[in-house]
N, C-alpha and C positions, 0 to 999 in steps of 0.2 A: 504494499501501498504505500509505502513511503515512496516508493519509486514512480508509483503512477500519480501522484496526487501533488509532488513538491514540486512548485511552479511551472504545473499543469496548463497553463493557460500561455505559456509562454516556449516550453522546451517539451522534448518527448517525453512518453510516460515513459520508456524504458533507458532511464539514465545510462550512463559513459560509469558510472562510479558504484553499480550493481555486479553485484557477482555472482549470478542465479546458483552456478554450483556449490559454492561457499555457503550459501542459504541453509544448505543440510548437512556441514560438516562440523556443525557445531550444534548440536540439537540443546533445547531450552533446557533446561536440567531441574529449574527449580520452580515452583507456584509463583516466586517473584519474578524470576526474570518472565515466565510466560505473560503475567499480568502486566510486567514492564512493556512489556516487547507490543503485546494485544494494544495495551491505550495509547502508546506511541504512535502506531499506525493510524488506527482511529482518529485521533488528535491531529494529525495532519490532514485524513478525509473531511471532517468538520471545518475545520479552521480553511481549509480553500473552499469548503462550501459556501460558508459563514460571510468569505471576502467577495462573493459572488455578487455583481449587481445584475440587475435587468438585460441590461445592453450585452453581456457576456455571453450569454445563453445562445446566441446566435455565434459567436465567434469560432472559428475554426482548430483544433485541436488535435495532439498527435500521438496514437500508442503503436508504438512499432511502426512507424511509419505509414499508420493507417489514418487516415484523417476520419472526425467527425466533428458535427457539432457539439459544444457543453452541453445541450440539451438531451443530442441522444447517449453520448458519453454517462448522463445521469441516470436514463433509460435503461443501458446497459448494467449500471452498475444495481439500480433497483432488480433487475431481472435475474441477476446472479445472486442477488442477497434473496430472493423469494424463492428460487431455486433450491438453494443453500435450506432455507427454515422448510420446503415440502421433503426434500430426502434427510432431513434430522425427525421430522413428522413421520416419514412413512418407516425408518430404520424402528423410530421408536417403535409401533405398529408391528414390524417385523417381530423385534426381540419379546416382546408383552405377548406375542400372539405365539411365539415360536415355545415361550416359558409355560403360557399354559399347556399346549398339546402334551408337552415333555413330562408338562408334571402330572399327567393322567398317564402315558404308556408305564406300565409293569415288565421289571425286565426278570427273565424269569433265569435262574443260572442252570 
C-alpha cells in the first residue's frame, strides 16, 4: 500500500524503491510489528484520500504504467476490498460448515 499510495497523483504506484521479493524475506514476526505495518499502510492510503480535491478525481494516475483516473483507481480499490470481504465471509462459512459436518462423523477403528 505504501508504494501504491505514496505520491500517487504524481508518480507511478510501482515505486522504484519497492523491492517485491524482499517483502517476503522478512516476515512479520510479532503482533506489534504486524499492527505497525498494517497501520502504516492504511494511514498512507487514508492520508492520500483525505488530501484529494474534487478536481483530482479526473486526473490520470499510473500503476505499473497503466493509466486510470483517480476515480477509477478508487473504484478498483473498493472492488478489491469488497472481494476480500466476500472471500473472508465465504471462508468462515466453509470452516463453520466443515466443523459442523465433521463433528457428526463417527470414526470407527
